[in-house]
N, C-alpha and C positions, 0 to 999 in steps of 0.2 A: 696486207702489209705494204705492198708497193704504193697503194693510194695514200696511206698515212705518211710514208716517207716523201712522196711527191708533194703532199700538203705542207710538210715541214720545209722542204726546199723552197716552195713558193712563199711561205711565211718569212723565211730568212731573206729571200730576194726582196720582199716587200719592205722589210726593215732596212735592208741595205740601200734601198732607193730613197729613204728619207734623208734629206739634207739636215744634219744636226744644227746647222746655223739657223734653221727655221723653227727650231724648238724654243719655246719661251725659256729664258734662263732659270726661272723658278721650277720648271718641269724637267730640266736637263739632268740634274743629279739623280732624281728618281728613275728616269729613263735608263741611265747608265747602270743603276742598281738592278733594274729589271733585266737588262741584258746580261749582267753577271750571273743573276740567279738562273736564267735560262741556260747560259753556257755551262754552269755547274751541273745542272740537271742532265743536260745532254752528255756531259763528260761521264757522269755516273752511269747513264744508260750505255754509253759506248764501252765502259769498263766491264759492265755486266755482260754485254754481248760478246766482247773479245774473250772473256772467260768462257763463254759458251762455245766459241770457236775452238778454244783449247780443249775443253772437256769433251766435246763431241768429235774432236780431231778433224774439224772441217777444213783446217789449213791444208790438209793433205790433198784436197781436191785441186789445189793450185800447185801441188808439188813441194810445198814448204815442209821443212823438217819439224818445225814447231810454230806455235802461234806467234811468238815474238818475231821470228824471222818473217812470217807471213805479214805481220803488221808493218815491219820495216819495208818489205818489198811492195806491198799493196796499198798501204796507207801513207807511206812517206815519213813514218816516225823513225826515230833511231831504235835500234834493237834494245838499247838500255832503257829507254823510256817505255817501250812496250813491255819489257820484262818487269819493270817497276809497276806498271798498270796491272799486269797479271798478278803480281805479288799482292797488290792492294786488294784485288778481287778475291784472292784466296783468303786474305785476312778477314774481309767482310763476310765471306761464306762461313768462316769459323765462328763468327759471333753468334 
């Protein structure tokens, strides 16, 4: 797992190193769409993993009372956003 996450970090760093001014204007809209698709996929993965933190009570390893509090403290999100993300995960699991 660590290798896959390191590869993801390297890929994001590679994209961040691209100067968008160097991208042909005809290619730029498609590139932005690709970035959005990747961002949405990563957000879905994060939501699933955060739900797993909650379900397995992994937040307790850091002393947090719940997963939303853990996300606030460890990920820098607001408690409300984290709770909403967990609610979304619960609804997806119910499908």
